[in-house]
N, C-alpha and C positions, 0 to 999 in steps of 0.2 A: 453286706450280702453274705449269705452263708455259702460255704463250699460243699455243703452236704446236699447231694441230689435229692429231690423230692421223692417221696414214696409213690410207688405206682398204686393207683386205686382203680377199682373196677366200676365203670359207668354202666348201669343196667341197660341192656338193649330193649327196644320197644317190645319184642316178642316175649321178654321175660316179665313184663308187667302183668298184673292181674287183669282178668277179663273186664272187670268193672271199670278199671282205669282206661283200658283200650277202648271200650265202648263209649265212654264219656268223651274221649278225644275225637273219635270218628263220628260221634253224633253231631258234632259241630261242622262237619264237612258236607258238601253238596253231593248228590248221588253220583255225578260223574267222577268225582275224586275217589269215592268209595269203589266204584267200578274199576278205576285205574289201579288202585291198591290191590284189588282182588286178582288182577292179572299179573302181578309181579312174581308170585310164587304160589305153590300148592298150599303152603302154610297159611298165607293170608287169604287165599280163596276159601279155605275151610273155616277160618276164624270169622271172617266177615260175611259168611253165608249161613251162619247158624240161625235157627229160628228165633232164638232169644234176641240176637242183635237185629235181625231183619224186622221182626215185629215191633221192636222198640223204635227204630227209625221210621217205620211206616206210620206209627201212631202220630209222630211229629209231622210227617208230610200230609197226613189226612187233614190236619188243622188248616192247611193251605186251601182246602176246598176240593171239589170234584168237578168233572166235566161230563157232558152228555155227548154221545157219539151216535149219529143217525146215518145209516147207510142207505143211500138212494140208488135206484136203478130204473131203467126203462121197462115198461110193460111189454110182454110178448117176446122177450129174449132172455136166455140164460147167460149170454155172454156179458161180461162185466168190464169190458175194455173202456166203456164210457161211464162206468159207475163212479160214484164219488162218496166220500164220507165227510159229513158236516160236523164239526166240533163246536159245541155251544156252551156258554156259561149258564148253569141252571138257575141263577138268580136274575140275570138280566136278559138272557136269550142272545147275547152278543156272540157272533160267529168268529172263529179264528181258523187259521190254516192248519191242516192235518196232513202230514206226508207219510205215506206208507214206506216201509224199508225195502221194497222190491219194485221192479219195473214190470208193468203189464203192457204188452204191445201185441200187435196183430190180433190173433183170436184168443188172447189171454183173458182171464177172469179171476175173481176172488170173492170169498165170503167170510165174514167174521163169524167164527164158530161160537165164541163167547169170550167174556172178560172176567177174570177172578184175581183178586189181590193186585190189581193194577196191571196185570199181564194179559196181553191179547193172544188168542189162538186164532189163526187165520188159515183157511184153505185156499190155495191159489195155484194158478198155472200161468206161466209167462207167455206161452205160445199156444195154449189150448190143447196140448197133446197129453203130457203127463202132469199130474198134480202133486203138490207137496203140502205138508202142514208146517206152519211157522208159528213157534211160540216166541213172543216178542215183548220185551219190557221197554217201552218208549222212554221212560224216565232214566233208566240206567244205560240205555242204548245197547242192550245185549239181546241176542236172538239165538234160536236153535231150530234147525230144519229137521223135520221128521218125515221119513218116507211114508207115503199115503197108501193104506192097504187096498183101496179099490182096484189097483192095478192087478191084484191077485184074485179078485172076485168079478162077478158079472157086472159089467159097466151099465147095463140097461135096467138093473134092479133098483128098487127103492133103497134109500140109505139115509142116515141121520148121524150128526156129530154133536158131541157135547164135551165140555172142558171144565175142570175144577181142581183146586188144590186139596190135598189131604188135610185133615184137621191137625193143628199144631205142628205143621211140617212145612218144609220148603219144597217138597215133592208134589207132583201133580199127576193127573191122569187124563187121557183123552179117550172118550168112549165112542165107539163106532158101531151103529146098528146097521144091519144089511140083510138082504135076502139073497140066497145063493142062486135062485132061478126066478124069473119074472112071475111065475104062477105059484111060487112057494107060499104056503099058508103060515109059516112060522118065521120068526126073526132069529138072527144070531147076533152075538155081541163080541166085538174085539176091543181090547183095552190096552192102550199104551201106558206104561209106567215110566216116569222120569227117573225113578230109583234104579230100575234095571236097564233103562235106556233101550227098551224093546217092547214089542207087542206081546204081552205075557198071558193074555186071556183070549180064548176063542171058544165060546160056549153057546148053547141053544137057550133061547129065552123062554120063560114060562108062557103058558097059553094066554094069560091075561095081558101080555105085552103085545099090543096091536094098535095100529093107527095112532102113533105118538104125535102130539103137537110139537112142531119144531121149536117153539119157544119153551124154554125150561128155566128152572131156578136151582141154585146150589146153596147148600148150607152144611157146614161142618163135615165136608167130605161125602155128602149125600146129594145125588142128583134127583130132581123131581120133574116129571112131565105130566101133562094132562092127556087123558085118553080122548082122542079127537073123534067127534061124531061126524058121520058122513053128511047128514042133512039136519036141518033144524028140527025136523019132525021125527028124528030118530028117538025112539022110545027108550033106548038103553040109557040107564043113568050114568052120568060122567063119573070118573074116578081118577085118582092120582096114582101114578106109577113111580116108585122110587128105587134107586140102585145105590148101594153103599160101596164106595171105592175100596174101603179097607177089607170088609168081609166078602165083597164081590157077590152080593146076594140081592135079590129083588124082593119087593114088598108092594102090596096093593092097599090103598087107603080110599075108602068109600066117601063120597060126598052126600050129605043129607038131602032129602027131597026138597026141603025149603030153599036150597041153593039153586034150584032149577032156573035156567036163563038161556038166552039165545047163544051166548058164548061165554067162556071163562078164560082167565089168564092167571098166572102165578107171579107172586112177588115175595120178597123177603123183607120183613119189617121187625125191628127189635129182636133179631135173631130168631124169628119165628116164621113159619110158612103161612102165607096168606093167599087166599083165592078171591079174585074179583069176579063177581057174577054180573054180567052185562045184558041188559034188555034194551033194545033200540028199535026205533021205527025209522021212517025215511026222514024225519025232521028232528028227532030228539033221542036221547038215551038216558038210562038210569044205571048207575054203578053202585054195587053193594060190596063192601069189604068184609070178609070173613077171616078170622084168625084161628089157626090150629094150635091147641094146647095139648101137652102130654103126648106128643106125636110118636114117641118111641114105644109106648105101652098101649094105652087105649085112647086114640085120638078123639078129642072133643072140639067142636067148632063153636065159636062165639062171634056174634055180629058186632062189628066195630062201628060202622057208619055207612050212610048212603048219600048220594048226591046226584043231581040231574045236570044235564048239559045239552047243548044244541049241536047236532051233527048227525050224519047218516051212518057213520061207521066208526067203531072204536078199535084201536090197535093197541098192542102191548104197551104198558106203562113202566115207569121207573120211580123208585122211592128215593127221595132226598131227605134224610132225617125222617121227620114225621109227615112230610108233604109228598104229594103225588104229581108227577109230570105225565101228561097224556098227549097223544098225537091224534088229531082228527084228520082223516083223509077223505078228500072229495075229488071225483073225476067228472068233468063236464065236456060235452061235445056240442059246440055251437054251430048253427047252420051258416053263419056269416062270420068272417069271410072263409069260404071254402072248407066248411066243416072243421073249424079250428078246435083244437083240443087243449084242455087246461086241467092241470092237477094242482090242488091246493092242500097244504099241510099246515094245520094250526096247532101250535104247541101252547098248552096251558099248564099252570101250576096251581094246585088246589091244596089249601090248608084246612084239614078237618077240625082242628082245634079252634080256629078263628072263623070257620065257615066262610072263607073268602077264596075267590078264584081270580087270577089275573093272567093276562095274555103274555107269553114270552116271545113268541115269534110267529110270523105268518110268511110261509114260503110258497111261491107260485112258480110253476114251470109251464112253458108253452108246449107241452107234450104229455103223453100218458106215462106217468112216473109212479113208482110204488116205493114204499119204504121197506127195505129188506130186513133190517134189524135196528133195535134201539138199545143202547148199552150205556151204563154209567161207570166211571172209574176214577180213582184217586191215584196220585203219584205214590209209588212204592219202590223198593229196591229188591223185591223178591227175585232170586236167581232163576234162570231158565235152563 
């Protein structure tokens, strides 16, 4: 044995390793481990919350598949104490348990504002008095509560919420449309920015921003709404209203006359905005898909495909890869026994390439029930 003491040598600490090596190491971890590492120090929170790392891990998690979330509630009430969210597999229609991260009791309620990058934005009230906005990542188990602006505005006025992440960023925005007085002819917009952690915008909307459809679509930091017509006989042509979160500006996109239908809905397919034109009778419906190209300069619309189905009413759909998931809603009131009420929701999945349609799930309720929202999401580790 040598009596010469060994030389001291420096073992590199993990923070001294290149980002490429650190990302490879943590890419093998589950989301909960990454979330725990984030909480150990400011250094690790910053390194493991970069867009480069988050987007890389999210691409791996997306391969595990996605889920469909249908929010149901009773007709004739805005209270959501008895509401429920049904989580379903988009391939089999199998249901699984979905637990919200807050408790709703007494006169409490909640609404899913939207889902982007696997992150939920939910407006809720536990006791029905004051409301809050919750941004929540169920995969990472992280959440952030945002004060809700309606407490500063007229509570009896019309309002609308939307939620989306900024392009190539881990920051997001919550957009709130509202009217300052019940008889106001114009809308105002307030926007919350996760970068400033505050409501940073309060502006009057252009005159063409009116009667927004609550269902919206988001793509690359731009939010899209349909101009909602009061009646089916409304002669005003429908159009799309868009708002860019980065430039904080509005734009109007016209729909061609050949897309005229009873109702329209928006979807995102292959990173392009699509409009579904729906014509329906009491017994059947016909849906036609239109895709918008060159949307930032001179939008042009091309027809993708059409298909027919049986049902009395068509509700917003969801895209899973190149396939469409639809929900048909029916309400029946039978004289026996004692004017029994029944609500039926039929989920179908349509493949335009194969021209096939199969049933995913049939849900029945012995009451008047409506579907409040339909969302799809994949697991991600985007920070909130």
